[in-house]
HTML snippet that shows the backbone in 3Dmol.js (N, CA, C, O; Angstrom):
<script src="https://3Dmol.org/build/3Dmol-min.js"></script>
<div id="view" style="width:600px;height:400px;position:relative"></div>
<script>
const pdb = `
ATOM      1  N   MET A   1     -69.641 -24.057 -12.872  1.00  0.00           N
ATOM      2  CA  MET A   1     -69.724 -22.640 -12.558  1.00  0.00           C
ATOM      3  C   MET A   1     -68.247 -22.168 -12.946  1.00  0.00           C
ATOM      4  O   MET A   1     -67.203 -22.796 -12.776  1.00  0.00           O
ATOM      5  N   ILE A   2     -68.414 -20.967 -13.482  1.00  0.00           N
ATOM      6  CA  ILE A   2     -67.789 -19.866 -14.043  1.00  0.00           C
ATOM      7  C   ILE A   2     -67.347 -19.007 -13.653  1.00  0.00           C
ATOM      8  O   ILE A   2     -68.140 -18.169 -13.225  1.00  0.00           O
ATOM      9  N   TYR A   3     -65.852 -18.685 -13.559  1.00  0.00           N
ATOM     10  CA  TYR A   3     -65.390 -17.538 -12.656  1.00  0.00           C
ATOM     11  C   TYR A   3     -64.753 -16.675 -14.025  1.00  0.00           C
ATOM     12  O   TYR A   3     -64.262 -17.250 -14.996  1.00  0.00           O
ATOM     13  N   ASP A   4     -64.874 -15.127 -13.881  1.00  0.00           N
ATOM     14  CA  ASP A   4     -63.879 -14.368 -14.605  1.00  0.00           C
ATOM     15  C   ASP A   4     -63.473 -13.546 -14.031  1.00  0.00           C
ATOM     16  O   ASP A   4     -64.169 -12.547 -13.854  1.00  0.00           O
ATOM     17  N   PRO A   5     -62.340 -13.621 -13.574  1.00  0.00           N
ATOM     18  CA  PRO A   5     -61.972 -13.031 -12.278  1.00  0.00           C
ATOM     19  C   PRO A   5     -61.231 -11.249 -12.879  1.00  0.00           C
ATOM     20  O   PRO A   5     -60.477 -10.609 -12.145  1.00  0.00           O
ATOM     21  N   GLU A   6     -61.657 -10.751 -14.278  1.00  0.00           N
ATOM     22  CA  GLU A   6     -61.427 -10.027 -15.107  1.00  0.00           C
ATOM     23  C   GLU A   6     -62.581  -9.095 -14.892  1.00  0.00           C
ATOM     24  O   GLU A   6     -62.554  -7.872 -14.755  1.00  0.00           O
ATOM     25  N   ALA A   7     -63.363  -9.725 -14.890  1.00  0.00           N
ATOM     26  CA  ALA A   7     -65.090  -9.177 -15.038  1.00  0.00           C
ATOM     27  C   ALA A   7     -65.665  -9.310 -13.496  1.00  0.00           C
ATOM     28  O   ALA A   7     -66.836  -8.971 -13.319  1.00  0.00           O
ATOM     29  N   ASN A   8     -64.879  -9.797 -12.346  1.00  0.00           N
ATOM     30  CA  ASN A   8     -65.217 -10.387 -11.292  1.00  0.00           C
ATOM     31  C   ASN A   8     -66.675 -10.443 -11.172  1.00  0.00           C
ATOM     32  O   ASN A   8     -67.423  -9.606 -10.668  1.00  0.00           O
ATOM     33  N   ILE A   9     -67.073 -12.036 -11.946  1.00  0.00           N
ATOM     34  CA  ILE A   9     -68.246 -12.520 -12.046  1.00  0.00           C
ATOM     35  C   ILE A   9     -68.213 -13.803 -12.419  1.00  0.00           C
ATOM     36  O   ILE A   9     -67.574 -14.282 -13.355  1.00  0.00           O
ATOM     37  N   MET A  10     -69.175 -14.545 -11.389  1.00  0.00           N
ATOM     38  CA  MET A  10     -69.215 -15.650 -11.219  1.00  0.00           C
ATOM     39  C   MET A  10     -70.439 -15.932 -12.289  1.00  0.00           C
ATOM     40  O   MET A  10     -71.123 -15.022 -12.757  1.00  0.00           O
ATOM     41  N   CYS A  11     -70.597 -17.197 -12.576  1.00  0.00           N
ATOM     42  CA  CYS A  11     -71.718 -17.813 -13.699  1.00  0.00           C
ATOM     43  C   CYS A  11     -71.996 -19.273 -13.353  1.00  0.00           C
ATOM     44  O   CYS A  11     -71.223 -20.216 -13.516  1.00  0.00           O
ATOM     45  N   VAL A  12     -73.432 -19.307 -12.765  1.00  0.00           N
ATOM     46  CA  VAL A  12     -73.620 -20.810 -11.899  1.00  0.00           C
ATOM     47  C   VAL A  12     -75.000 -21.330 -13.030  1.00  0.00           C
ATOM     48  O   VAL A  12     -76.062 -20.708 -13.067  1.00  0.00           O
ATOM     49  N   GLU A  13     -74.791 -22.233 -13.659  1.00  0.00           N
ATOM     50  CA  GLU A  13     -75.441 -23.415 -14.951  1.00  0.00           C
ATOM     51  C   GLU A  13     -76.097 -23.766 -13.910  1.00  0.00           C
ATOM     52  O   GLU A  13     -75.517 -24.295 -12.962  1.00  0.00           O
ATOM     53  N   ILE A  14     -77.815 -23.462 -13.910  1.00  0.00           N
ATOM     54  CA  ILE A  14     -78.513 -24.338 -12.657  1.00  0.00           C
ATOM     55  C   ILE A  14     -79.661 -25.290 -13.263  1.00  0.00           C
ATOM     56  O   ILE A  14     -80.409 -26.140 -12.781  1.00  0.00           O
ATOM     57  N   SER A  15     -79.471 -24.807 -14.411  1.00  0.00           N
ATOM     58  CA  SER A  15     -80.769 -26.157 -15.609  1.00  0.00           C
ATOM     59  C   SER A  15     -80.447 -25.824 -17.155  1.00  0.00           C
ATOM     60  O   SER A  15     -79.887 -24.820 -17.595  1.00  0.00           O
ATOM     61  N   GLU A  16     -80.870 -26.755 -17.746  1.00  0.00           N
ATOM     62  CA  GLU A  16     -80.255 -26.418 -19.336  1.00  0.00           C
ATOM     63  C   GLU A  16     -81.936 -25.816 -19.776  1.00  0.00           C
ATOM     64  O   GLU A  16     -83.042 -25.942 -19.249  1.00  0.00           O
ATOM     65  N   GLY A  17     -81.569 -25.318 -20.664  1.00  0.00           N
ATOM     66  CA  GLY A  17     -83.144 -24.556 -21.397  1.00  0.00           C
ATOM     67  C   GLY A  17     -81.880 -22.970 -22.476  1.00  0.00           C
ATOM     68  O   GLY A  17     -80.763 -22.461 -22.391  1.00  0.00           O
ATOM     69  N   GLU A  18     -83.371 -22.875 -23.489  1.00  0.00           N
ATOM     70  CA  GLU A  18     -82.757 -21.531 -23.625  1.00  0.00           C
ATOM     71  C   GLU A  18     -83.377 -20.313 -22.928  1.00  0.00           C
ATOM     72  O   GLU A  18     -84.454 -20.154 -22.354  1.00  0.00           O
ATOM     73  N   ILE A  19     -82.228 -19.427 -23.196  1.00  0.00           N
ATOM     74  CA  ILE A  19     -82.338 -18.537 -22.233  1.00  0.00           C
ATOM     75  C   ILE A  19     -83.750 -17.382 -23.131  1.00  0.00           C
ATOM     76  O   ILE A  19     -83.791 -17.498 -24.356  1.00  0.00           O
ATOM     77  N   GLU A  20     -84.543 -16.605 -22.616  1.00  0.00           N
ATOM     78  CA  GLU A  20     -85.430 -15.826 -23.166  1.00  0.00           C
ATOM     79  C   GLU A  20     -85.381 -14.264 -22.254  1.00  0.00           C
ATOM     80  O   GLU A  20     -85.762 -13.176 -22.686  1.00  0.00           O
ATOM     81  N   TYR A  21     -84.883 -14.510 -21.094  1.00  0.00           N
ATOM     82  CA  TYR A  21     -84.644 -12.892 -20.757  1.00  0.00           C
ATOM     83  C   TYR A  21     -84.349 -13.402 -19.708  1.00  0.00           C
ATOM     84  O   TYR A  21     -84.369 -14.571 -19.323  1.00  0.00           O
ATOM     85  N   ALA A  22     -83.784 -11.530 -18.781  1.00  0.00           N
ATOM     86  CA  ALA A  22     -82.982 -11.833 -17.725  1.00  0.00           C
ATOM     87  C   ALA A  22     -83.830 -10.404 -16.678  1.00  0.00           C
ATOM     88  O   ALA A  22     -84.514  -9.409 -16.917  1.00  0.00           O
ATOM     89  N   ARG A  23     -83.183 -11.187 -15.324  1.00  0.00           N
ATOM     90  CA  ARG A  23     -83.653 -10.071 -14.835  1.00  0.00           C
ATOM     91  C   ARG A  23     -82.624  -9.572 -13.648  1.00  0.00           C
ATOM     92  O   ARG A  23     -81.848 -10.428 -13.222  1.00  0.00           O
ATOM     93  N   GLU A  24     -82.557  -8.130 -13.034  1.00  0.00           N
ATOM     94  CA  GLU A  24     -81.285  -8.491 -12.175  1.00  0.00           C
ATOM     95  C   GLU A  24     -81.912  -8.014 -10.733  1.00  0.00           C
ATOM     96  O   GLU A  24     -82.832  -7.196 -10.748  1.00  0.00           O
ATOM     97  N   PHE A  25     -81.545  -8.392  -9.814  1.00  0.00           N
ATOM     98  CA  PHE A  25     -81.797  -8.204  -8.235  1.00  0.00           C
ATOM     99  C   PHE A  25     -80.067  -7.807  -7.620  1.00  0.00           C
ATOM    100  O   PHE A  25     -79.144  -8.620  -7.590  1.00  0.00           O
ATOM    101  N   GLY A  26     -80.007  -6.619  -7.257  1.00  0.00           N
ATOM    102  CA  GLY A  26     -78.797  -6.611  -6.917  1.00  0.00           C
ATOM    103  C   GLY A  26     -78.021  -7.019  -7.595  1.00  0.00           C
ATOM    104  O   GLY A  26     -78.098  -6.924  -8.820  1.00  0.00           O
ATOM    105  N   ASN A  27     -76.835  -7.720  -6.823  1.00  0.00           N
ATOM    106  CA  ASN A  27     -75.693  -7.883  -7.785  1.00  0.00           C
ATOM    107  C   ASN A  27     -76.019  -9.275  -8.356  1.00  0.00           C
ATOM    108  O   ASN A  27     -75.072 -10.061  -8.338  1.00  0.00           O
ATOM    109  N   PHE A  28     -77.303  -9.772  -8.912  1.00  0.00           N
ATOM    110  CA  PHE A  28     -77.339 -11.351  -9.750  1.00  0.00           C
ATOM    111  C   PHE A  28     -78.304 -10.527 -10.304  1.00  0.00           C
ATOM    112  O   PHE A  28     -79.134  -9.700  -9.926  1.00  0.00           O
ATOM    113  N   ILE A  29     -77.761 -11.231 -11.726  1.00  0.00           N
ATOM    114  CA  ILE A  29     -78.454 -11.250 -12.290  1.00  0.00           C
ATOM    115  C   ILE A  29     -78.986 -12.873 -12.961  1.00  0.00           C
ATOM    116  O   ILE A  29     -78.131 -13.674 -13.338  1.00  0.00           O
ATOM    117  N   ILE A  30     -80.676 -13.244 -13.049  1.00  0.00           N
ATOM    118  CA  ILE A  30     -81.118 -14.616 -13.455  1.00  0.00           C
ATOM    119  C   ILE A  30     -81.438 -14.702 -14.655  1.00  0.00           C
ATOM    120  O   ILE A  30     -82.184 -13.821 -15.081  1.00  0.00           O
ATOM    121  N   HIS A  31     -81.082 -15.550 -15.389  1.00  0.00           N
ATOM    122  CA  HIS A  31     -81.085 -15.592 -16.374  1.00  0.00           C
ATOM    123  C   HIS A  31     -82.351 -16.739 -16.586  1.00  0.00           C
ATOM    124  O   HIS A  31     -82.322 -17.815 -15.989  1.00  0.00           O
ATOM    125  N   PHE A  32     -83.573 -16.320 -17.608  1.00  0.00           N
ATOM    126  CA  PHE A  32     -85.185 -17.288 -17.013  1.00  0.00           C
ATOM    127  C   PHE A  32     -85.321 -17.985 -18.704  1.00  0.00           C
ATOM    128  O   PHE A  32     -84.669 -17.333 -19.520  1.00  0.00           O
ATOM    129  N   SER A  33     -85.822 -18.791 -19.090  1.00  0.00           N
ATOM    130  CA  SER A  33     -86.274 -19.822 -20.239  1.00  0.00           C
ATOM    131  C   SER A  33     -87.600 -19.055 -20.423  1.00  0.00           C
ATOM    132  O   SER A  33     -87.991 -18.390 -19.463  1.00  0.00           O
ATOM    133  N   LYS A  34     -88.291 -19.076 -21.491  1.00  0.00           N
ATOM    134  CA  LYS A  34     -89.521 -18.774 -21.854  1.00  0.00           C
ATOM    135  C   LYS A  34     -90.784 -19.308 -21.275  1.00  0.00           C
ATOM    136  O   LYS A  34     -91.846 -18.854 -21.701  1.00  0.00           O
ATOM    137  N   SER A  35     -90.785 -20.320 -20.251  1.00  0.00           N
ATOM    138  CA  SER A  35     -91.335 -20.383 -18.967  1.00  0.00           C
ATOM    139  C   SER A  35     -90.723 -20.205 -17.569  1.00  0.00           C
ATOM    140  O   SER A  35     -90.936 -20.843 -16.538  1.00  0.00           O
ATOM    141  N   ALA A  36     -90.103 -19.417 -17.754  1.00  0.00           N
ATOM    142  CA  ALA A  36     -90.054 -18.561 -16.156  1.00  0.00           C
ATOM    143  C   ALA A  36     -89.029 -19.625 -15.461  1.00  0.00           C
ATOM    144  O   ALA A  36     -88.974 -19.423 -14.248  1.00  0.00           O
ATOM    145  N   LYS A  37     -88.179 -20.734 -15.909  1.00  0.00           N
ATOM    146  CA  LYS A  37     -87.197 -21.351 -15.189  1.00  0.00           C
ATOM    147  C   LYS A  37     -85.932 -21.062 -15.423  1.00  0.00           C
ATOM    148  O   LYS A  37     -85.317 -21.160 -16.485  1.00  0.00           O
ATOM    149  N   PRO A  38     -85.390 -20.527 -13.893  1.00  0.00           N
ATOM    150  CA  PRO A  38     -84.087 -19.916 -14.122  1.00  0.00           C
ATOM    151  C   PRO A  38     -83.153 -20.912 -14.584  1.00  0.00           C
ATOM    152  O   PRO A  38     -83.255 -22.099 -14.274  1.00  0.00           O
ATOM    153  N   ILE A  39     -82.129 -20.388 -15.411  1.00  0.00           N
ATOM    154  CA  ILE A  39     -81.301 -21.106 -16.678  1.00  0.00           C
ATOM    155  C   ILE A  39     -79.726 -21.079 -16.013  1.00  0.00           C
ATOM    156  O   ILE A  39     -78.924 -21.998 -15.845  1.00  0.00           O
ATOM    157  N   ILE A  40     -79.668 -20.128 -15.816  1.00  0.00           N
ATOM    158  CA  ILE A  40     -77.885 -19.229 -15.182  1.00  0.00           C
ATOM    159  C   ILE A  40     -78.547 -18.182 -13.986  1.00  0.00           C
ATOM    160  O   ILE A  40     -79.649 -17.642 -13.881  1.00  0.00           O
ATOM    161  N   ILE A  41     -77.369 -18.176 -13.184  1.00  0.00           N
ATOM    162  CA  ILE A  41     -77.750 -17.127 -11.796  1.00  0.00           C
ATOM    163  C   ILE A  41     -76.105 -16.448 -12.112  1.00  0.00           C
ATOM    164  O   ILE A  41     -75.245 -17.329 -12.149  1.00  0.00           O
ATOM    165  N   GLU A  42     -75.657 -15.211 -12.307  1.00  0.00           N
ATOM    166  CA  GLU A  42     -74.705 -14.445 -12.398  1.00  0.00           C
ATOM    167  C   GLU A  42     -74.887 -13.585 -11.065  1.00  0.00           C
ATOM    168  O   GLU A  42     -75.856 -12.932 -10.677  1.00  0.00           O
ATOM    169  N   ILE A  43     -73.281 -13.865 -10.334  1.00  0.00           N
ATOM    170  CA  ILE A  43     -73.478 -12.904  -8.979  1.00  0.00           C
ATOM    171  C   ILE A  43     -72.065 -11.970 -10.067  1.00  0.00           C
ATOM    172  O   ILE A  43     -71.136 -12.411 -10.743  1.00  0.00           O
ATOM    173  N   LEU A  44     -72.542 -10.571  -9.764  1.00  0.00           N
ATOM    174  CA  LEU A  44     -71.745  -9.907 -10.276  1.00  0.00           C
ATOM    175  C   LEU A  44     -71.337  -9.216  -8.994  1.00  0.00           C
ATOM    176  O   LEU A  44     -72.144  -9.230  -8.065  1.00  0.00           O
ATOM    177  N   ASP A  45     -69.662  -8.351  -8.777  1.00  0.00           N
ATOM    178  CA  ASP A  45     -68.706  -8.608  -8.145  1.00  0.00           C
ATOM    179  C   ASP A  45     -68.460  -9.607  -7.001  1.00  0.00           C
ATOM    180  O   ASP A  45     -68.424  -9.421  -5.785  1.00  0.00           O
ATOM    181  N   ALA A  46     -68.314 -10.616  -7.671  1.00  0.00           N
ATOM    182  CA  ALA A  46     -68.235 -11.822  -7.271  1.00  0.00           C
ATOM    183  C   ALA A  46     -67.441 -12.588  -5.747  1.00  0.00           C
ATOM    184  O   ALA A  46     -67.917 -13.405  -4.958  1.00  0.00           O
ATOM    185  N   SER A  47     -66.146 -11.955  -5.772  1.00  0.00           N
ATOM    186  CA  SER A  47     -65.396 -12.033  -4.712  1.00  0.00           C
ATOM    187  C   SER A  47     -66.019 -11.398  -3.649  1.00  0.00           C
ATOM    188  O   SER A  47     -66.390 -11.985  -2.633  1.00  0.00           O
ATOM    189  N   SER A  48     -66.137 -10.249  -3.854  1.00  0.00           N
ATOM    190  CA  SER A  48     -67.301 -10.008  -2.587  1.00  0.00           C
ATOM    191  C   SER A  48     -68.080 -10.468  -1.640  1.00  0.00           C
ATOM    192  O   SER A  48     -67.976 -10.242  -0.434  1.00  0.00           O
ATOM    193  N   PHE A  49     -68.879 -11.128  -2.194  1.00  0.00           N
ATOM    194  CA  PHE A  49     -69.741 -12.157  -2.533  1.00  0.00           C
ATOM    195  C   PHE A  49     -69.294 -13.162  -1.527  1.00  0.00           C
ATOM    196  O   PHE A  49     -69.572 -13.278  -0.334  1.00  0.00           O
ATOM    197  N   VAL A  50     -68.286 -14.081  -2.569  1.00  0.00           N
ATOM    198  CA  VAL A  50     -68.095 -15.448  -1.633  1.00  0.00           C
ATOM    199  C   VAL A  50     -66.869 -15.137  -0.787  1.00  0.00           C
ATOM    200  O   VAL A  50     -66.240 -16.106  -0.362  1.00  0.00           O
ATOM    201  N   GLY A  51     -66.329 -13.571  -0.403  1.00  0.00           N
ATOM    202  CA  GLY A  51     -65.479 -13.555   0.894  1.00  0.00           C
ATOM    203  C   GLY A  51     -66.909 -13.438   2.029  1.00  0.00           C
ATOM    204  O   GLY A  51     -66.911 -14.054   3.095  1.00  0.00           O
ATOM    205  N   GLN A  52     -67.727 -12.813   1.716  1.00  0.00           N
ATOM    206  CA  GLN A  52     -68.868 -12.997   2.564  1.00  0.00           C
ATOM    207  C   GLN A  52     -69.746 -14.130   3.104  1.00  0.00           C
ATOM    208  O   GLN A  52     -70.413 -14.143   4.139  1.00  0.00           O
ATOM    209  N   PHE A  53     -69.619 -14.938   2.310  1.00  0.00           N
ATOM    210  CA  PHE A  53     -70.330 -16.320   2.822  1.00  0.00           C
ATOM    211  C   PHE A  53     -68.818 -17.023   3.619  1.00  0.00           C
ATOM    212  O   PHE A  53     -68.823 -17.317   4.814  1.00  0.00           O
ATOM    213  N   GLU A  54     -67.830 -17.175   2.896  1.00  0.00           N
ATOM    214  CA  GLU A  54     -66.785 -17.874   4.205  1.00  0.00           C
ATOM    215  C   GLU A  54     -66.993 -16.999   5.431  1.00  0.00           C
ATOM    216  O   GLU A  54     -66.406 -17.558   6.357  1.00  0.00           O
ATOM    217  N   LYS A  55     -67.502 -16.003   5.805  1.00  0.00           N
ATOM    218  CA  LYS A  55     -67.034 -15.712   7.100  1.00  0.00           C
ATOM    219  C   LYS A  55     -68.520 -15.921   7.645  1.00  0.00           C
ATOM    220  O   LYS A  55     -68.657 -16.036   8.863  1.00  0.00           O
ATOM    221  N   ILE A  56     -69.711 -15.981   6.761  1.00  0.00           N
ATOM    222  CA  ILE A  56     -70.970 -16.472   7.789  1.00  0.00           C
ATOM    223  C   ILE A  56     -70.878 -17.920   7.982  1.00  0.00           C
ATOM    224  O   ILE A  56     -71.302 -18.462   9.003  1.00  0.00           O
ATOM    225  N   ARG A  57     -70.241 -18.654   6.862  1.00  0.00           N
ATOM    226  CA  ARG A  57     -69.797 -20.092   7.076  1.00  0.00           C
ATOM    227  C   ARG A  57     -68.989 -20.453   8.301  1.00  0.00           C
ATOM    228  O   ARG A  57     -69.294 -21.337   9.101  1.00  0.00           O
ATOM    229  N   LYS A  58     -67.419 -19.299   8.390  1.00  0.00           N
ATOM    230  CA  LYS A  58     -66.332 -19.395   9.461  1.00  0.00           C
ATOM    231  C   LYS A  58     -67.362 -19.263  10.889  1.00  0.00           C
ATOM    232  O   LYS A  58     -67.469 -20.234  11.637  1.00  0.00           O
ATOM    233  N   LEU A  59     -68.129 -17.900  11.183  1.00  0.00           N
ATOM    234  CA  LEU A  59     -68.982 -18.557  12.352  1.00  0.00           C
ATOM    235  C   LEU A  59     -70.326 -19.154  12.716  1.00  0.00           C
ATOM    236  O   LEU A  59     -71.150 -18.816  13.565  1.00  0.00           O
ATOM    237  N   GLY A  60     -70.308 -20.506  11.500  1.00  0.00           N
ATOM    238  CA  GLY A  60     -71.192 -21.323  11.883  1.00  0.00           C
ATOM    239  C   GLY A  60     -72.263 -20.834  11.988  1.00  0.00           C
ATOM    240  O   GLY A  60     -72.805 -21.158  13.045  1.00  0.00           O
ATOM    241  N   LYS A  61     -72.896 -20.124  11.309  1.00  0.00           N
ATOM    242  CA  LYS A  61     -74.042 -19.759  11.238  1.00  0.00           C
ATOM    243  C   LYS A  61     -75.001 -19.988   9.683  1.00  0.00           C
ATOM    244  O   LYS A  61     -75.832 -19.194   9.244  1.00  0.00           O
ATOM    245  N   LEU A  62     -74.603 -21.240   9.095  1.00  0.00           N
ATOM    246  CA  LEU A  62     -74.875 -21.631   7.621  1.00  0.00           C
ATOM    247  C   LEU A  62     -75.158 -22.994   8.396  1.00  0.00           C
ATOM    248  O   LEU A  62     -74.384 -23.514   9.200  1.00  0.00           O
ATOM    249  N   LYS A  63     -76.632 -23.568   7.940  1.00  0.00           N
ATOM    250  CA  LYS A  63     -76.932 -24.735   8.391  1.00  0.00           C
ATOM    251  C   LYS A  63     -77.578 -25.615   6.793  1.00  0.00           C
ATOM    252  O   LYS A  63     -78.184 -25.097   5.854  1.00  0.00           O
ATOM    253  N   PRO A  64     -77.152 -27.106   6.983  1.00  0.00           N
ATOM    254  CA  PRO A  64     -77.141 -27.446   5.794  1.00  0.00           C
ATOM    255  C   PRO A  64     -78.699 -27.709   5.754  1.00  0.00           C
ATOM    256  O   PRO A  64     -79.438 -27.470   6.709  1.00  0.00           O
ATOM    257  N   PHE A  65     -79.079 -28.179   4.656  1.00  0.00           N
ATOM    258  CA  PHE A  65     -79.895 -28.394   4.455  1.00  0.00           C
ATOM    259  C   PHE A  65     -80.747 -29.737   4.553  1.00  0.00           C
ATOM    260  O   PHE A  65     -80.237 -30.826   4.290  1.00  0.00           O
ATOM    261  N   PRO A  66     -81.868 -29.615   4.886  1.00  0.00           N
ATOM    262  CA  PRO A  66     -82.361 -30.639   5.436  1.00  0.00           C
ATOM    263  C   PRO A  66     -83.095 -32.179   4.660  1.00  0.00           C
ATOM    264  O   PRO A  66     -84.137 -32.143   4.005  1.00  0.00           O
ATOM    265  N   SER A  67     -82.369 -33.324   4.891  1.00  0.00           N
ATOM    266  CA  SER A  67     -82.639 -34.149   3.854  1.00  0.00           C
ATOM    267  C   SER A  67     -84.115 -34.499   3.921  1.00  0.00           C
ATOM    268  O   SER A  67     -85.001 -34.416   4.772  1.00  0.00           O
ATOM    269  N   ILE A  68     -83.965 -35.114   2.119  1.00  0.00           N
ATOM    270  CA  ILE A  68     -85.340 -34.846   1.083  1.00  0.00           C
ATOM    271  C   ILE A  68     -85.635 -36.465   1.838  1.00  0.00           C
ATOM    272  O   ILE A  68     -84.553 -37.045   1.748  1.00  0.00           O
ATOM    273  N   ASN A  69     -86.274 -37.050   2.273  1.00  0.00           N
ATOM    274  CA  ASN A  69     -86.558 -38.930   2.205  1.00  0.00           C
ATOM    275  C   ASN A  69     -87.866 -38.698   1.083  1.00  0.00           C
ATOM    276  O   ASN A  69     -88.486 -39.668   0.649  1.00  0.00           O
TER     277      ASN A  69
END
`;
const viewer = $3Dmol.createViewer("view");
viewer.addModel(pdb, "pdb");
viewer.setStyle({}, {cartoon: {color: "spectrum"}});
viewer.zoomTo();
viewer.render();
</script>
């Protein structure tokens, strides 16, 4: 994960591969491989996103993922 405070963008690499194209979904830009596999997620206005995430977490509204056995 990389955060650029000057641009206020957070990048999360979720898999390896060569990026073929990207799609924007609101404050998110997802970079995909040729086979449509997500490679990198960019979060624009990241400080606001992280701030909202923390508020939800503090309210106890986040539930852990169920374990996969």
